[in-house]
Each structure stands twice: as C-alpha cells, then as structure tokens.
Residue, then its C-alpha position, 0 to 999 in steps of 0.5 A: m867695385w865692378h868695372v866693365h871694359r868693353a871693346e869690339r876687338a879682343d886685342t884692344l882689351a888686351r892692350a888696356l889690360g896690360e896698361l892696368l897690370a903695368e901698375p904693380p900692386a902694393d905686394p910685389f910678390a902677389a900674383e895677378v889673377v886674370a880668369v879666362p874661359a879657355r886655354g887657347m885664349e890664355r896662351w894668346l893673352a899671355q903673349r899679348l901681355a908680354h908686349r906690355l909687361g916688363a917691356a923696355g923703352g916701349g918695345a915688345d920684349g917683355v915677359c908675362a910673369g906673376v899672372a895666374f890664368p884660372s878659369p872663372a869656375a875655378v875662381v868661384a869654386e876656390v872662393v866658396s871653398a875658402a869661405t866655407g872651409v870645404d876642401p875642393d878635392d874632398d867636396p862630396w858635391r862634386p859631380e864625379r863624386a856625388v853621382w855615386p850617392l845618387l846611384e844608391v838613392i835611385d836603387a833604393s827608391s826606384g820601386e816607390q810611387w814618386c820615383a816610378p817614372l825614373g825607375a821605369h826608365v832605368g829598368d828599360a835596359g836593365r842595370g846597364r843604364r844606371y850610371a849614365v842616368a845618374r850622371h845625367l841627373i847630377d849634371l842637371f842638379s849642378t846646372y840648377a845650382t849654377h844658374r838658379p840656386e834658389l830653386l834647389t833651396g826651395w826644394l829643400e824647404g818642401a817646394g815642388a817643381p814650378g809651373d804646370r809645364a813641369a808636372d812630369l818632373a815632380w820626382q826631381p824635388e824629392l830626389w834632390r831631398r833624398l840626395r841631400e839627406r844621403i850626402a848629409a853635407p851642405s849643398p852648393p846653394e846652401r854654401l853659396a849663401t854662407a860664402r856670400a855673407a862670409l866674404r862681405a864680413d871678412p874679405a880676407l877669407a879669399a886669397l885673391p889680390a886687391r883687383l881681379s880680372l875676368f877676360g872674354p866671358t860671354r855668359l856669367p851664371a847666377e852663381h858666378l855673379a853672386v860670388l863676384d858681387a860679394l868680392a866687388e864690395h872690397r875689391d876691384v872686379h874688372l870684367w873685360l868683354p868683347h862686344p861687337s856693337p857699342a851702339l847696341w850696348a847703348a840701346v839696350a836698357p836692362p830691366p830691373d829684374v831678370p825676365p824669362r827669355r820668352a818675355d825679354p823686352t830687348a829681343g827686338v832692339p838689334r837692327h842688324p840681322l846678325l846681331r839679332s840672330l847671333g848675338r843673343d848671348a852678348r846682349e843677355l850678359q849685359l842684362r845680367l850685370p849689376t847696374s852699379c858697374v863702371d862702364t868703360h868703352h875702349p874704342v878701336a881706331a877704324a878707317p872707312p871700310t874698303t873691303l866687304l869684311q870691313r863693311l860688315q864689321a862696321d855695320l855690326h859696330d853701328d848696329r846698322a841694317p845692311g843697305g846699298g851705297f858700298v862698291v865692292a872692289p873686283g878683287d875683294r875676297s875678304v869674305q868667302v863662302h864655299a859650298c862643297h860636296g862632303p867633308d873631304r872636299q871641304v878640307e881640300v878646298l880649305r887647303e887651296v884657299v889657304l895656299g892661295l892667300l899665303e902666296a898672294d900676301p908674302t907677309l902672311e904666315p901660317r901662324d896668322v891663320l886659324v881654322m876652327c870647326p865644330d867637330v875636330e875629331a871628324f876632320a882630324p884624319l882629313v886634315s892630317a891627310c891633306f897637310g904636312l905629309a910629304d916634303g919632296p920636290d913633287a909634293h903638293p904645297g899643302q903637304r909642306l904646310q905644318v898644321r897643329l891639331a888642338d883639343r883632341a880626345l885623349r884616346q886619339v892622342n894616347p894609343l894606350l887609352d884607345t886600347v882601353a876603349q877598344l877592350l871595353e867595346l870588345a867585352d860584349a862584341r862578337a870578336t870578329t876577325s877585323q876587330l882583333l886584328d885591328l887591336l893587334g895592329s895598334a902600335p903599343v900592342r904590336r910592340r908588345f908582341d914584336l910584330d912589324d908590317a910584314d908580320l901583320e899582313r902575313l897573319r891577316e892572310l893566314v887568319l882568313r885562310s884558316g876560316v876565322r870569322w867571329g867568336l873566341d870559341a863556342e862558349h863565347r857565342a852563347p849570348f848569340q844562341l850559337d854555342g853549339f857551332p864552334q866552327n869559324t871561331w878563333s879557337a878553331g882557326l888557331d887549332r888549324l894554324l898550330l896543327g899546320v906548324a906541327m904537321s903537314g896538311a898535304e894528306h888532308e888528315w884530320l886530327g879530331t875536328a881540326l884540319p891542319l892548314d897546309e899554307v903555314e911556312s917555316g917563317d910563319v912559326a913565330r908569327v902563329g905563336r905570337l898570334a895564339e898568345f895574343v888571342e889567349r891574353v885577350a880572352a883572359v882580359l875579356s873574361g874579367l870584363a863581364g858581370q857586375q863588379p865595383l869600379h876598383r875591380w874594373v880598373a884593376v882588370l884594365q890595368e892588367a890588360l895594359d900590362a899584358l897587351t901593350l908595351v911603350t918604350g923610350t919617348d912613349e913612356w908618358q903614354g903608360t903614365q897618363a893612361r894609368a893616371e886616368l884610370a886611377a883618377a876615376v877610382h879616386a874621384a869615386g871615393p869610398h863608393a868605388g869599392t861598394v857600388e857595383l857597375g855593369l859594362a855599359d856603366v863603365r863605358g859611360l864613366l870612362a868616356e867622360r875622362l877620355r873627352g878632349r881637354p885642351t891644353r895651352a901647349n897646342f895653341r900659338t905654336g907658330t904653325l897653322t892651328v886647327a881647333t874647335l870654336v871655343p878655345m880661341r873664340s874672339v882671338p883676332h887673326r888675319v885669316i879665320c877659316l870656319l870648317g865644317l859648318d854644316d846644317g844640322v851640325f852647327p849650330r847644334a840642333g835637337m830638342p831640349d833635354g826633357d829632364d831639364l827643368l830650366a829648359r822648360d822656361p829659361l831665364v835671360g842669360e841661362r845656357d842654350p847650346r844653340s845660342e852659344d854656337r851662334q855667338l861663336f859664329l859672330d865672334a869669329i866674324c868680328a875676330a877676322t881682321e883681313h879674311l873670313v873663309v866659311v866652308h860647308s857642305g852645300a851638297d851631298e857627296r853621293s847624290g849631289a842633293r842640295r843642302r841648306p847653308p849653316c846658321r841660316s846664312g842666307s840672311c846675310s848672304t845670297p847664293s849668287p856671285p857678284r858682278r864685277g864692280r857692281r854696287r851692292s849691299t853687304r848682304s851679298w857675300c862672295t859665294t862659291r860652290c865647290n864639287r868634285s870637278t873643281r879647278a882653280t880658275s879666275p874669279v867667278p864669272s858674271r851672270s849674263a846670259s852670254t857668259a852662261r852660254s859660253w861656260r855651258a858650252r864647256w860642260p860635258p854633253a850629258l850636263r848640257r842636255h840635262r840640268r844636273p845629272r847625279s851620275w855626271q859627278r861620278r864620271c868626272p875625274r879629279p883635276t890633275t893640274t892646279a894653279w896654286s897661285r889662285s886664292t879661290i876655288w870655283c866650279r860651275s857657279s849656281s848662277t850658270r846651272 
C-alpha cells in the first residue's frame, strides 16, 4: 500500500520516520531500506534518526544501525534485476556499456539514407565526435526508458517519432531498433513490463523488507512509479515528501490521466508567486502519484511570524499572496540579498555576513551554516582564499573559520587524475612553455623529479633565457605547418642548456646550430638534467596519445605515464590507487568493446571527463565545520543559516535552449525532467529549509565595467531593489537588499530613502561621483577598505536608492 507523508520541513519528516522505524520488523536481522536522493541528505538523516532509534529514556543518545540508504534509482535497478534475472554489473543496457554497440551501429549505418542527418553531424568533425555523440544518444534513450517506456516499446513494434514536431528526428526509432538488434537482449522497457508482472505474482523476488521508505524526492519518473506501484501491492511503500504548502496540496486536484505540460490544468492554482514560479516540480509530483495513496500530513508547530523570513514561509504555507499588514522590525536581517561586483566580491561579502551572524549570536556555530552554490568548482579557489588560511594574531577572522568543500570533481581532489587530464590536453596542444612548466610544478610530478620551489623558479628562469616558446621539436610543429622552423622549441632550448652545462658560452662559439647558454651555473647542472629527462618522458607519452586505437591501449599509455611522470608516497598513496582504479573501471565498463572499437583523442577525453566529474560522498557533509556544496546534496535539509552563493542570472537557473535531439523536450508531459525547473525548485527548497536566516549573494554588476545585471530567478517578483525604511509597514514583497561593490565598508544598517539623507550621503562621495551619476572609472580608483567592523552583520555600500 502507498503511504504519502508530507510536511513543510524535512526535520519534521525525519522525526515521523524515526517513530515508524522505532517499531522493529518481524525479522530482527532485516535491514530497513530508506532511499534518499543525495549523499548529503543521507548523512543528515542518519544523524537525525540516531536521536530517536536506540535512544535511552527519551534522550538523544541513540545509534542509527541496520538502515540502508540507497538511491531510488539503485532500488529500482536492483528490484528489476532480481525480477528479471539480469546481473546489474553485466547489464548490456547500462549507458557506459551500451554506448559501444551504438558506436558500431552508427559506423555501420552512417552512409544509409535514414541515418543521413546523424552521419552528416558525426562527419563534420571527422571521427573525433563519435563517442560524444554516441554517449549523448544513449543517455537520451535511457531518459526515454525512464520517463516514457511505452515510447521505446512502440518503436520496437514499428512506430515512428510521434507528432509533426519530431519530423526531423525520424532517424531515432530506426536507430533504436538497430541497437536492440545489435545488443540482442531485452531492453529496459521490455524488462520493466516483465518485472512488474513477476513482482505482482511473486513478491519474494525482491530482497526488500516489508516496508520501504523513500525520503525527500521531488520527482519520480514513470519507471520508478511503475516499479514502486508493483511493490506496493504486497509491501508498505512510504513516501516522505517535503512540501512547502498544505493549502496548495489541498487545492490541487490530480487529473485522471497525465496531461502534457502545456495543458496542465493545475498550473494556475498556486496564488503565491514563489509557489507559482518555483514550485512546479513539487506540484507535478503530486499529479503523478497514485490516487489510492494514504495521505498523512505532519504539521509543523508554528507561532505567529515575527521576522520577515517567518512571514515569507507562513505565506508559502498558506499559499497566500503577499500583502500588507506586517511590520518589519528595525533590526530584522532574516532575509538578505547582496548584489556584488563579481564572484570574488561575492565570497568576500559572504565571509563578512557569516562572521557578523556568528558574532551577533553566540549560540550559532559554523555547523549551523550551509553555503550552497550552483557551480562549486568556480567558487572553490575563492572560498579557499577567503577562509581557513591563517591562524595568527593579525589574521582576518575569516581565516580562522574552517570550511569543508564538498562534491568537487575528482581531478580537483586527486592530483594524479588532474595529471591525466593535463596529458590529454597536451596531446594535441602546442606544448608551450607555461603548459609544460605547469605540469612540472604539480605536486606528484615535482616529487618524481625531486624538485622544490627554488628549483622550479630557477628552471623557469633558465627556460625563458634559453628561448623556449612552444613545440617539442620541429616534427611536433608539423600539424601547424611550421616543421621547417626548429627554433624556440623545447629541443632547441634544451640543446642550449645542456651545452651550457658542458662548456662556457662566453666565447659565443656555436656548436652546429646551438649556442651554449652562458647563464648556467654549477648548481644548475642537476636541475637541467632533470628538466631534460622530464621533457623526454613527456615526449614519449605524447607520442603514444595519438591516432586511433582501442580504449585498453589508451588506458595503458596513461597508466605508463603515471608511472613515468608521477610519484606519491606515504599518506598520498591513495591517489595512485584511485587514479588507476578509475582508469581500470573505464575499461571494465566498456567490456569486450574496449579492445575492438577504435577511439580518437577527443573520444577518450569525453569518456574520461564523465569519470572525473564530482561524485559526492557522505564523508564531506555534517563534519562540524561550515560546508560549501552544490544545491542538490543538502536540498531541503534545515539549517539555521542558509547562504546561496553565485546565483547569477544566466547561471542559475540553468539557461539555454532545450536539447534539439531530445524528443521528450518537444512536448513534455507533467512530471518529466526540466533542468530549469529543477533549479527553481532547489531555490524554493532552500527558502523553506532556512530556519533563522536566508542570505542570497549574486552579481548585481559587472566587476570590470560596473554595468547592472539582473537578479537571479527573476527575484524581483518577491523583492524590490530599494532598502526599507525603519519600522515602516510593508509587505513581504520587499526583501532586505544591499548592493556591495569594491569600496564596500561594514556600516550601520541601510539608511532611509529620504532626500536629506541622500544628500548627506552624497556629500561623502568623491567629487567625480558627485558630478556624475556613476562613472565606471571611479570604482577602479577607489581602494579597498583597510578597516572593517567585524561585529556588523551587514555589508553595505552606496544603496541604489541614493544613486
């Protein structure tokens, strides 16, 4: 039976889940299964359940044991595998394995008439685009199987692309039929129908307990709903949904059939602008759930709102359009929106805001603060530069605040994998001076050649004096039509350096075409020798990273490169193990095709780029420090302070046109995936998860020209760019807004908009700013502030109302 549990806060749901799990199953050794969508939520939920499970005397000293936290996709895959007898590790339809038969199909069919559009696209860039196109298409087919399995089933029966809107995609049904014939095994849609029938006939096929829980999903595709519906006939399936508004839930009436998104009858039901513009995913999930669900609402004990954030959440709870009648206290900083000049200034402003909140509230700890940003890789160096670098008496307080960066890309946390990526980039590059010296300066490479900072600095100086510019030798310049000019290559520069070691260059005597470098000293002999050995090994590696060859040969060359160029010792030995394991996993995933299908350099880059993406682990979350992560792993997890960093227009929500090859995007159904809608739902989840403070930091102006930039998510629908007057009656449409630029100082709260105040503040501006509205050059002339009041919780600079 289906059981839907919903609440406005995830901690309320976790408490109710703990009460359910506190009743032990009939088998004391059976593990409870609670599927969670992200690793960060898994760690938080395990800690919350430990306050209830095994606790003595009503305390919070329990242990969360015997509970498995797989992902919903893993649960569905395991159930289908058990019902159909297909081992998930040997499944030929896994995207990383099915891409290879699809490559063979594309190669064999690219010259046929039905495949002309695809063949022309692949042939534009030679063979370098093959793997990327094949992987993209197999991911699309996997999406079709997850969201519309009946579409692929119809294609196998001879149907074509539906509707007039997909006339240009008529090649996809035939490509799917050719792929099904090539793999010669039941496809995922076929297995889904078999698995549903088998689970209804024999529920013991699935090794699951009598009750199954899914915690915190915001979207369940058709495949997952079909499998869970089959499980619900003999088991209790509990769905725990954080939903912002019980009033909206009651107002939405699910239609009998799943309608197209363009004809959704519930699109105009929400009255609050945020629920209408940001909460589409939560509303559409309600429409996809079975009508036989047992609905249970777990209300949150709420007092009359006293802060702007509480009023905003109360309006969302009641699905009430913002209106008047609420007086904002003078010191209310519960909702802050900071418009800054560029990413670096955003991080600086975030640091000041967090420090101010920590000092203003002694009970607030860094673990109570969560920082989420859409692109953690773009902000990771800036966060590392602003937090946790020093611990001296004169250090900035932010340098003593420890920060944990979560779910980063593997090449950023493992230097050996970064070395692999650099070698793949060098394989068809010009091999400039900076490229090779940067590779030599990486930690594992410099350790292999026993170089320190002084050696690297001296080698950089010698290389520049020797005249090295780009190219390993004259032959390496052949692709650029400059093979007749060996001057200023690494080979010519090393000849000068090595001759400078063997003989003096004071007489300016030439040896062939090389002139000894006179600046080489006796202490440079070992350095030059190591540099020559490094360049020789790099040249040998790059010669192997060329042409068309099978995947196992590409991986063998990269593993040999790691042995020749890198060295890890002691506590860093895990880096070598992980790097070689990732390379071996790529070969294993390809199966027998790793030795038969030839790939080019661009294909290998695309293949390994997928394996080097960020994969969050539960160890990076809830460690007691301030956490910086993307918006997905900790979505809906309550924190006292939630900061949203880098919500820039064009970056968040994700922009761009729908994928032209995606058939579902032509006419999507309610509940199907939409990246832009996902980002908007993440924003709404963050608003509801903040318990005391919500801080939004974005780029409101260009850091170079000062040109204004729009706020993210069209937040003008719920905020105004003008700061409020003290004690003035206003609606929740007016958020606390600041504009932060290069000359920002921490000051008292934002002044009012009266004309006298504006004139008094204008008198403090530089003469150029008083004569003109806002010259672009003034920002560059203004120095950064040298003193800062750390006790302030707000960064402010020239409010937009005084410009």
